[in-house]
C-alpha positions as CSV (number, residue, x, y, z in Angstrom):
1,M,-73.2,18.2,-13.2
2,N,-70.9,15.4,-14.1
3,R,-69.3,17.6,-16.8
4,F,-68.7,20.3,-14.2
5,F,-66.8,17.9,-11.9
6,L,-64.9,16.5,-14.9
7,F,-63.8,20.0,-15.8
8,V,-62.7,20.8,-12.3
9,F,-60.7,17.5,-12.0
10,S,-59.0,18.2,-15.4
11,F,-58.2,21.7,-14.3
12,F,-56.4,20.6,-11.1
13,V,-54.5,17.8,-13.0
14,I,-53.2,20.4,-15.5
15,I,-52.1,22.7,-12.7
16,H,-50.3,19.9,-11.0
17,L,-48.5,18.8,-14.1
18,H,-47.4,22.4,-14.8
19,A,-46.3,22.9,-11.2
20,N,-44.0,19.9,-11.5
21,N,-42.9,20.6,-15.1
22,D,-43.1,16.9,-15.7
23,S,-45.1,15.3,-18.4
24,P,-46.3,11.7,-17.8
25,D,-43.4,10.3,-19.9
26,T,-40.7,12.4,-18.2
27,L,-38.1,10.2,-16.7
28,I,-36.9,11.0,-13.2
29,V,-33.1,10.4,-13.3
30,G,-31.4,10.1,-10.0
31,Y,-27.7,10.8,-9.3
32,T,-25.2,11.4,-6.5
33,A,-21.7,12.8,-6.8
34,A,-19.2,10.2,-7.8
35,A,-16.3,11.9,-9.6
36,P,-15.0,11.4,-12.3
37,F,-18.3,9.8,-13.4
38,I,-20.6,12.5,-11.9
39,I,-18.9,15.8,-11.0
40,T,-21.0,18.5,-9.3
41,D,-19.4,21.9,-9.5
42,D,-21.3,25.1,-8.8
43,N,-24.6,23.3,-9.6
44,A,-23.2,22.3,-13.0
45,L,-22.9,18.6,-13.8
46,S,-20.2,17.0,-15.8
47,G,-18.3,13.7,-15.9
48,I,-18.3,10.4,-17.7
49,S,-21.8,9.2,-16.8
50,I,-23.3,12.7,-17.4
51,W,-21.8,12.8,-20.9
52,L,-22.9,9.3,-21.7
53,W,-26.5,9.8,-20.5
54,E,-26.9,13.1,-22.3
55,E,-25.7,11.5,-25.6
56,V,-28.0,8.6,-25.2
57,A,-31.0,10.7,-24.1
58,E,-30.5,13.1,-27.1
59,D,-30.3,10.2,-29.6
60,L,-33.5,8.6,-28.2
61,E,-35.2,12.0,-27.7
62,L,-35.9,11.2,-24.0
63,N,-37.6,13.7,-21.7
64,Y,-36.0,13.6,-18.3
65,R,-35.5,15.5,-15.1
66,L,-32.3,15.1,-13.0
67,E,-32.7,14.6,-9.2
68,E,-29.8,14.5,-6.7
69,V,-30.2,12.0,-3.9
70,G,-27.9,10.3,-1.4
71,F,-26.4,7.0,-2.4
72,S,-28.4,4.8,-0.1
73,S,-31.6,6.7,-1.0
74,L,-30.8,6.2,-4.6
75,L,-31.0,2.5,-4.4
76,K,-34.2,2.5,-2.3
77,K,-36.0,5.0,-4.7
78,L,-35.0,2.8,-7.6
79,E,-36.6,-0.3,-5.9
80,T,-39.8,1.6,-5.1
81,G,-40.0,3.3,-8.5
82,E,-39.8,6.8,-7.1
83,I,-37.0,7.5,-9.6
84,D,-36.9,5.8,-13.0
85,V,-33.1,5.7,-13.7
86,S,-29.9,6.0,-11.9
87,I,-26.9,7.2,-13.9
88,N,-24.4,6.6,-11.2
89,P,-21.7,4.1,-11.9
90,L,-23.6,1.3,-10.1
91,T,-21.9,-2.1,-9.9
92,I,-24.0,-5.0,-11.3
93,T,-24.5,-7.5,-8.6
94,A,-26.8,-10.6,-8.2
95,D,-28.6,-9.0,-5.3
96,R,-29.3,-5.8,-7.1
97,C,-30.5,-7.6,-10.2
98,K,-33.3,-9.0,-8.1
99,K,-34.6,-5.5,-7.3
100,M,-33.8,-3.5,-10.4
101,D,-32.8,-3.8,-14.0
102,F,-29.4,-2.8,-15.5
103,T,-28.2,-1.7,-18.9
104,L,-25.2,-3.3,-20.5
105,P,-22.1,-2.2,-18.6
106,F,-20.3,0.9,-19.9
107,F,-17.1,0.6,-17.7
108,A,-15.2,-2.1,-15.8
109,S,-12.9,-1.5,-12.9
110,H,-11.7,-3.0,-9.6
111,S,-11.8,-2.0,-6.0
112,T,-8.4,-1.1,-4.5
113,V,-6.8,-0.1,-1.2
114,A,-5.9,3.5,-0.1
115,K,-3.4,3.7,2.8
116,S,-1.5,6.5,4.5
117,S,2.1,6.9,3.4
118,S,4.4,6.6,6.4
119,S,6.8,9.5,7.0
120,W,10.3,8.8,8.3
121,Q,9.2,9.9,11.8
122,H,6.3,7.5,11.7
123,R,8.5,4.6,10.5
124,F,11.1,5.4,13.1
125,L,8.6,5.4,15.9
126,H,7.1,2.2,14.6
127,V,10.6,0.5,14.6
128,I,11.2,1.7,18.2
129,G,7.8,0.4,19.2
130,A,8.4,-2.9,17.5
131,I,11.7,-3.3,19.4
132,F,10.6,-2.1,22.8
133,N,7.5,-4.3,23.2
134,F,6.5,-6.5,26.1
135,N,8.6,-9.5,24.9
136,F,11.7,-7.3,24.5
137,I,11.3,-5.9,28.0
138,R,10.7,-9.4,29.4
139,V,13.9,-10.8,27.7
140,V,16.0,-7.8,28.9
141,A,14.7,-8.2,32.4
142,G,15.5,-11.9,32.4
143,L,19.0,-11.2,31.1
144,F,19.7,-8.7,33.9
145,L,18.5,-11.1,36.5
146,L,20.7,-13.8,35.1
147,I,23.7,-11.5,34.9
148,G,23.1,-10.4,38.4
149,A,22.8,-14.0,39.7
150,I,26.0,-15.2,37.9
151,G,27.9,-12.1,39.1
152,L,26.8,-12.6,42.7
153,I,27.8,-16.3,42.6
154,V,31.3,-15.5,41.2
155,W,31.8,-12.7,43.8
156,V,31.0,-15.1,46.6
157,F,33.7,-17.6,45.5
158,E,36.3,-14.9,44.5
159,K,36.1,-12.4,47.3
160,R,38.5,-14.2,49.5
161,K,41.0,-15.6,47.0
162,N,40.9,-12.6,44.7
163,P,40.0,-9.5,46.8
164,Q,41.9,-7.1,44.5
165,Q,39.5,-7.7,41.6
166,F,36.4,-8.7,43.6
167,R,36.3,-6.3,46.5
168,P,34.4,-6.9,49.7
169,G,31.0,-5.4,50.3
170,I,28.7,-3.6,47.8
171,K,31.7,-2.6,45.6
172,G,32.5,-6.3,45.2
173,V,29.0,-7.1,44.2
174,W,29.3,-4.5,41.5
175,D,32.6,-6.1,40.4
176,G,30.8,-9.4,40.0
177,L,28.1,-7.8,37.9
178,W,30.6,-6.0,35.7
179,W,32.5,-9.2,35.1
180,S,29.3,-11.2,34.4
181,A,28.1,-8.6,31.8
182,V,31.5,-8.3,30.1
183,T,31.9,-12.1,29.9
184,M,28.4,-12.7,28.5
185,T,28.8,-10.1,25.8
186,T,32.2,-11.6,24.8
187,V,33.8,-8.2,25.2
188,G,36.5,-9.6,27.5
189,Y,38.3,-6.5,28.9
190,G,40.5,-8.7,31.1
191,D,40.4,-6.3,34.0
192,K,38.8,-8.9,36.1
193,S,39.1,-12.7,36.0
194,P,38.3,-15.4,38.5
195,K,41.2,-17.3,40.1
196,S,39.4,-20.0,42.2
197,R,38.5,-23.3,40.6
198,V,34.8,-22.9,41.1
199,G,35.0,-19.3,39.8
200,K,36.9,-20.5,36.6
201,L,34.4,-23.4,36.1
202,I,31.5,-20.9,36.4
203,A,33.3,-18.6,34.0
204,L,33.8,-21.4,31.4
205,V,30.1,-22.3,31.5
206,W,29.1,-18.6,31.4
207,M,31.2,-17.8,28.4
208,F,29.6,-20.5,26.2
209,S,26.2,-19.7,27.6
210,G,26.7,-16.0,26.9
211,I,27.1,-16.8,23.2
212,I,23.8,-18.6,23.2
213,F,21.9,-15.9,25.1
214,I,23.2,-13.1,23.0
215,S,22.4,-15.0,19.8
216,G,18.8,-15.6,21.1
217,F,18.5,-11.9,22.1
218,T,19.5,-10.8,18.7
219,A,17.1,-13.2,17.0
220,S,14.3,-12.0,19.2
221,I,14.9,-8.4,18.1
222,A,15.2,-9.4,14.4
223,S,12.0,-11.4,14.7
224,S,10.1,-8.5,16.2
225,L,11.2,-6.2,13.4
226,T,10.3,-8.8,10.7
227,V,6.8,-9.3,12.1
228,S,6.4,-5.6,12.3
229,S,7.6,-5.2,8.7
230,I,5.2,-7.8,7.5
231,H,2.3,-6.2,9.4
232,Q,3.1,-2.8,7.8
233,S,3.5,-4.1,4.3
234,A,0.7,-5.6,2.3
235,N,0.8,-7.3,-1.1
236,K,-2.7,-8.7,-1.3
237,I,-6.2,-7.9,0.0
238,E,-6.1,-10.8,2.5
239,D,-3.4,-9.0,4.4
240,F,-6.0,-6.6,5.6
241,K,-8.5,-9.1,7.0
242,E,-7.4,-8.6,10.6
243,R,-6.9,-4.8,10.3
244,E,-9.3,-1.9,10.8
245,V,-10.5,-0.9,7.3
246,G,-13.2,1.4,6.1
247,C,-15.5,1.6,3.1
248,I,-18.8,3.1,2.0
249,G,-21.9,1.2,3.2
250,S,-24.3,-0.5,0.7
251,T,-21.6,-0.7,-2.0
252,S,-20.2,-3.8,-3.7
253,T,-16.9,-3.3,-2.0
254,Y,-18.7,-3.6,1.4
255,A,-20.5,-6.7,0.2
256,F,-17.1,-8.2,-0.9
257,L,-15.6,-7.5,2.5
258,K,-18.5,-9.1,4.4
259,A,-18.6,-12.1,2.1
260,N,-14.8,-12.7,2.7
261,F,-15.1,-12.4,6.5
262,F,-13.3,-9.2,7.1
263,K,-13.7,-8.5,10.8
264,N,-13.1,-4.8,11.5
265,I,-15.1,-2.8,8.9
266,K,-16.1,0.8,9.5
267,T,-18.7,2.2,7.1
268,Y,-19.0,5.8,6.0
269,P,-21.8,7.6,4.1
270,N,-19.5,9.0,1.4
271,L,-15.9,9.0,0.1
272,V,-14.8,12.2,1.7
273,E,-15.6,11.1,5.2
274,G,-13.9,7.8,4.7
275,L,-10.7,9.5,3.4
276,N,-10.8,12.0,6.2
277,A,-10.9,9.1,8.7
278,L,-7.8,7.7,7.0
279,V,-6.0,11.0,7.2
280,D,-6.9,11.2,11.0
281,D,-5.4,7.7,11.5
282,E,-8.8,6.2,12.5
283,L,-8.3,3.5,9.9
284,E,-5.4,1.4,8.6
285,A,-6.9,1.5,5.1
286,F,-9.9,2.7,3.1
287,L,-11.2,0.4,0.3
288,Y,-13.3,1.6,-2.6
289,D,-13.5,1.8,-6.4
290,E,-10.1,2.6,-7.9
291,P,-11.1,5.3,-10.5
292,I,-13.2,7.2,-8.0
293,L,-10.5,7.0,-5.3
294,K,-7.8,8.0,-7.7
295,Y,-9.7,11.0,-9.0
296,R,-10.6,12.3,-5.5
297,M,-7.0,12.0,-4.2
298,N,-5.6,13.8,-7.2
299,Q,-8.0,16.7,-6.8
300,D,-7.5,17.4,-3.1
301,S,-4.1,18.2,-1.7
302,K,-5.4,17.1,1.8
303,Y,-4.9,13.6,0.6
304,K,-1.3,13.9,-0.7
305,D,0.0,11.6,2.0
306,I,-2.4,8.8,1.0
307,E,-1.2,6.2,-1.6
308,L,-3.1,3.7,-3.6
309,L,-1.6,0.2,-3.2
310,P,-1.1,-2.0,-6.3
311,I,-3.9,-4.3,-5.1
312,K,-6.9,-5.0,-7.3
313,F,-9.9,-7.0,-6.2
314,N,-13.6,-7.3,-6.7
315,L,-14.0,-6.8,-10.5
316,Q,-16.9,-4.5,-11.1
317,F,-19.0,-3.7,-14.1
318,Y,-20.7,-0.2,-14.0
319,A,-24.1,0.3,-15.6
320,F,-27.1,2.5,-15.5
321,A,-29.9,1.1,-13.3
322,F,-33.7,1.2,-14.0
323,S,-36.7,0.5,-12.0
324,E,-38.5,-2.6,-13.1
325,K,-41.3,-0.7,-14.8
326,N,-38.9,0.7,-17.4
327,R,-37.6,-2.7,-18.7
328,A,-38.4,-2.0,-22.4
329,L,-36.6,1.4,-22.3
330,E,-33.5,-0.3,-20.7
331,K,-33.0,-2.4,-23.9
332,E,-33.1,0.7,-26.1
333,I,-30.6,2.5,-23.9
334,S,-28.3,-0.5,-23.8
335,K,-28.0,-0.5,-27.6
336,K,-27.1,3.2,-27.5
337,I,-24.5,2.6,-24.8
338,I,-22.7,0.0,-27.0
339,E,-22.7,2.5,-29.8
340,K,-21.3,5.4,-27.7
341,T,-18.7,3.4,-25.9
342,E,-17.2,2.2,-29.2
343,S,-16.8,5.8,-30.4
344,L,-13.6,7.8,-30.5
345,E,-15.2,10.5,-28.3
346,W,-15.6,7.9,-25.5
347,K,-12.0,6.9,-25.6
348,M,-10.9,10.5,-25.5
349,L,-13.2,11.1,-22.6
350,L,-11.7,8.3,-20.6
351,A,-8.2,9.5,-21.5
352,E,-9.1,13.0,-20.2
353,F,-9.7,11.5,-16.7
354,D,-6.6,9.2,-17.0
355,L,-8.8,6.1,-17.2
356,E,-8.7,3.0,-19.4
357,H,-11.5,0.5,-20.1
358,Y,-10.3,-2.9,-18.9
């Protein structure tokens, strides 16, 4: 009877193994698209990480099955042991090392900043907006009030002694405004000039005051344009701390931004959604790994108006990751990675994707 149950149990185990096409020593290798390291094209896989893994697996005669999963699921399945290996270009971090094992790194890079290139129309509108802001309107309103007040005062003292140039009634008020504006701007047409002593005294004070007011007004506009220019330009990652930026959640770039107190961070599940948000002006910048950003932007004409800024931050070392139960295998694979990344084929592969190993 015991033999019968043993036979039945063995039968179902064999059926289960055949149904899954996995032997007990078959590695479950997880991946998610991350060109140029993992390129998915019509269900065919290629790219830097794919080439490296296939070379290593062939030399070590490893049995494996590839399984595509989302990036966040990839990390969770590694932690729980649902997959054995991740061949994505994962960045080695202290936090991840507590939950999984890493091979020796096979590539080093940086994060960088992608930003929309401004067209001349956009730059023109930005300049107009920088000039005609609230401070500008406030200064202009103040100047008009001052011009009006000085013009009115001069008209009051000049309308009797100089009625030819400062006429009675509403026309005379306009004469006073015209004279006040011309005098302040130092244009000096000479068509109107005060003749009373008080009028001349006011004119003397107003001429010197006008120089000061015009200089201050010019400085205010220049200051607005300078601040706007500084805000538009960026030479270092700290320039984006107060701006609305995007990145992919659960990545080392996101961890860097949080650790460095960036305030306005939007996270996206993948690179395409993040770049689309940048194209739609939902963000001021998108931050991610330089080689992956560069490849995607070169491959899709939709991103032709996006530029990579010459900003490098958050040095990253890419490696394959293993669940903790495969620690011994990780050491063997690390040895092979060193061998493969020192080969001529590896250098040619990086050159094919316009990459260099830092």
